[in-house]
N, C-alpha and C positions, 0 to 999 in steps of 0.2 A: 290288443295283443291276442292273436289266435293261439291255438295249441294247448288250451287248458282243459279240453274234453277228450275222453277216450271211450271207445266202445260204440256199438250201434243200438242193440236192443236193450242191453244193460249199460247205460251210458253214465259216466261219472264226470263231473266238472269240479275241479278244486279251485279254491280262491284264497287270497291272503298272502301276507309277506312274513318272513322270518321274525322280524322285530316290529311288526305292526301291531294293531290292536288284537288281531286274532286270525285264525285260518278256518277253513271248512271245506265241506264237500256236498254237492248236490247229486243225488242218484236218481236218474230218470229211467223208468222201465222196471223197477222192482215189482214183482208180481203182488197183487193185492191178496190179503188174507194170510201173509206169512207171519207166524207168531215169532216176533223178533226177540232173541235173547240178548239183551243189552249187556248182561254180564260177560257174555262171550266176546262181544265187541270190545269191552274194556280190557279183557284178558289179552286180546291180540295187540291192543294199543300199549299195554304194559310191557310187552316184549320189544317194542320199538322205542319206548320212552328213554330219554337221556337221564343222567344222574342216578343210574341204578347199579353202578359198579365201578371198579378201578380201570376198566378197559374202554370206557366210553366217556363222552362229554359230561362234565359235572353240572351242566345247565339243569335246573330243577323246574321241569314242566310237568304238572300232574296230568295234563291232557284230559281233564274233565270236560265232558261234552254236554251240549244241549241239543236235544232233538227238536228242531224248529218246525218241521212240517213232515207230513207223510205217515205219521204213526198215531193211532187212536186205540186206546184200551189194549195196548200191547200188540196190535196187529197192523201190518202195513196197509195203506189205503189204495196203493197203486198210483198215487200222485207222487210228485217229486219228494224224495226223502232227504232231508237236510240235517247235517251234523255241523255244529258250530263249536270251535275250540278257541277260547280266549287265552292269549298269551299271559302267563303269570310271572315269568322271570326273564323278560326281554331286557337287554342292557346294551344299548347302542354305543355307550361311551368308549368301549374298546375299539370301535370302528371309526370314531371321529378323526383320529390322525391319518386314516387311510382313505378318506373320502375323495381325495384328488389323485390317488395312486391306483395303478392297475395291479392287482395281486396276480402273481404268476399262476397260470393254469386254472384261474377262476373265470367266471362269466362276466367280470367287470367290463373289460374292453368290448367284448362282442355284444353285450346287451346294449351298451351305449352306442355302438356302431349301428345296431339294428333299429333302436327306438329313439336315440338322441337324448335319452334320460335314463337313469337307473337309481334304484334304491341301494345306497351303499351300506345300509345297516345289515351286515351279515349276509349279503347276497340276494336279499329279497326273494323273488320267486325261484331263483336257482338254488336256494338253500335246501338241504335235506329235511328241514323243518316242514316243507311243503308236503312231505309224504305222510304226515299224520292223517290227512284226509283220505289218501289212497288206502292206508291200512284199515281205516274204519269202513270204507266201502268194500274192501276185500273181505272183512269179517262178515258183512252182510251176504256177499256172494258165497262165502264158505258155507253159510247156513242153507242157502239154496242148493248147493252142490251136495251137502251132507244128506239132504232128503232123497237124493238120487244115488247115494252110496259112494260118492266121490270123496276121497281124502287127499289132501295136499300137505306134504312135509318137506321142508328145506333145512339144510344144515351147512355149516362152514366146512368146506371140503379141503381147502388149502389156504394157508397164510404164508406169504413169501415162498420159501422152499419147503415148508413143513406141510406134508400131505397126510390125509387120513385114509382109512380103509373102512367102509361102511356098507352094510348089507341093505341095498335099496328096497328089497322086498319086505324087510322086517323093521326098518328104522321107525321110531315113533317121536312125536313132539316132546314127550316127557323125557326121553333119552337125550334129545337135542338140548333141552333146557337144563339138563342136569349139570352142565358145565357152563361157566361164565362166557366162554368164547363161542358157545353153541355148536360144539362139535361132539357127536356121540361116541367117537373113538377117544376114550379117556387118555390113552398114552399120547396120541397126536394132539389132543386138546392141551395137555400139560406143556408140550413143546411150543404150541402156538401161543399160549398164554405167556410163556417166558419171552418169546420173541417180541410180542407186542409191548410188554413192559420194558424190554431192552430198548426198543425203538423209541418208545415214549420218553425214556430217560435221556435219550440223545437229542430230543427235540425234533424228531423226525416222524415219518409215518410209513405204513406198509400196506400193500394190497393183497389180493388173493382171489379165490373163487368160492361161490356158493352153489351147491348142487341141490336139485329139487326133484321129487317124484310125485306124480299124481296117479293114485291107484283107484281103480273102479271106474275109470272113464269109459263110457260106452263107445262102441264103434259108430262112426258116422258124423262126428263133429268136425266142422271146418268146411271150407270151400276150395275148389280148384283155382288155379292161376294166381290172381293177385291177393286173394284173401285166404291163402293156405294157413292152416292152423299154426304151423311153426313160424310163419311170417307175422301173424298177429301176436304170438308169444314174444317173438324177437322185438317187435315194435314196442310192446308194453315194457319188457324187461330192460331194453336199451334206453328207455326214457327215464330210468332211475338215475339219481345223481351218482356220479363216479363210475357208472357201468361202462365197460369198454369192450366186451366181447360176449358172444352167445353161441352155445352149442346145443344140439339136440341129438339124443342117441349116442352113437359112436363119435359124432363130431369130427374134429380134425384127425383123430386117431384112425377113423375109418378110411382116410385117404391112403393109409399105409397097408391096407388089407386088399386081398384079391376079392373079386366079386363072388367067387365060389365060397369064400369064408364069410363074407359080409351079408349075403342074402339071408333073409329070415324065412325059413321053410314053414309053411302052414301045416298045422296039425289039428286033430279033433280031440278036444279035452272034455269028456263027459257031455258031448253034444254041442259044445261051444267051439267056434273056430278061433284058434289062437296061433301064435308063432312059436317055434321051438327056441329061437334066440330073439333078442330084442335090440339088434344094432340100429334099427330104425327109430328107436325111442318112442314107440307107440304111435307114430304118425307116418303114413305112406300116401304119396300123392296129395299132400296137404290136408288129409282127413285122418282122424283117429281110427285105429284098427282094433281097439279093445284091450290092447296091452298097456302096461304102465307107461305114462309119458315121463321120460327122464331127460333132464336138461341141466345145463350149467351156465352161470353168469359170472363173468370176470369183472372185478372192480379194481380200479387203479388206486394207488396210495392217495389218501386225503391230501388235497392241494395245500391246505394251511399247515405249514411247518413253522417251528419256532427257532429258525436259524435266519441270519441275514441273507437276503436275496436281492439281486439286481433287478430293477424295473424302470419304468418311466412314469411321469405324471401325465395329467390330461393335456399338457402343452408339449409333451414329447421330451421333456427334460429328464436326464438320467437321475435316478434316485435309488436309495437302498431301503428295503422294507424288512421289518422284523415284526410280524404280527404278534398280538397277545389275545387273550380271551379264552373261550371254552370250546374245545374241539376234540373230535375223536382221533386217536392215533391210528385207528384201523376201523373202517366202516363196516366190516364184515359181520360182527355179532348183531348189530342193529339192522343190517341189510337182510338177514334171514326172514323176519316178518314182512319186509317190503317185497321180497321175491315171492313169498307165498301169496301176498295180497294181489300182485299183478297176475300171477298164474290163475288165481281164483276168479279175477275179473274177466280174463280172456275166456276161461272155460264156462263161466256162467253165461256170458254173452253168446257163446257158441251153442250152449245147451238150450237157451231160450229161443234160439232161431232154428233149431233142428226140426225138420219136418218128420212126422211119424213114419216109420217104415211100413210099407204095404205088404 
């Protein structure tokens, strides 16, 4: 099965299934000599962890990890850095009645069509449980970026029709984590929280968008043509479970503007070249321009709902399905650390490949 690795110079490979023995990630290309803060890795994992509130899946996974290779006396060796997570609360019994049914909008049918076999226990590799390895790798990448003054912050921007107003230049992770829904706009967060609880009570799910800003990104990251920085960001972010859309800078809203209003004029700010506006979202010609990188990721409603739905079995016979088990009514609060992780992975990969300016 291809497609389990991401990145070129800072390359991550995730492995494991949702209800298997465990999951993990191998990071190849992490620079030697990095003093790795494992507490910071655990802090990022805690933000993704299920069972932490009323708005997320009640599955209890501590996500305790073992560093299997690549670390000695607190410093990275430059060899492959491997994190292993053993599943502690896997329960495949809820999926046993569904083993021969195709769940609507899941990867059951397509996986079997592609490989001729699938792990029916919670979706296998297609489960959001796979992202535990990405978040761990992203936490390592975040520490590489922090040494260069780069900060990445994401938050829930919209749930259903409930939207927020957030200052992208000032928003902090502490403000994001101050609400359970992970929206720093407290009024909007209260409305989002109420909507998620309402939807959950109905046995349904709801989607929305996560917005992210990367501040302190130097100019000159990315490549022209096929490896444009926004293309790499889009590839990473659209690989997240339930991701359905990507925008950078003004995004689709920019299509409703005139070029005279959309163009970002260059200015000299204390000797540094910047732009007066940032409709480009910090990227021009596929290369960072030194302004904050601003992007959004749209997530569909979680596919597992607790209402009867029509489907077919593996022989194509009509059937009715009504799942049970432990699932998120809205992926967005736990998607925030996932989005940050993928942005950190892309930026670290680009940073490590940047040639010094002459």
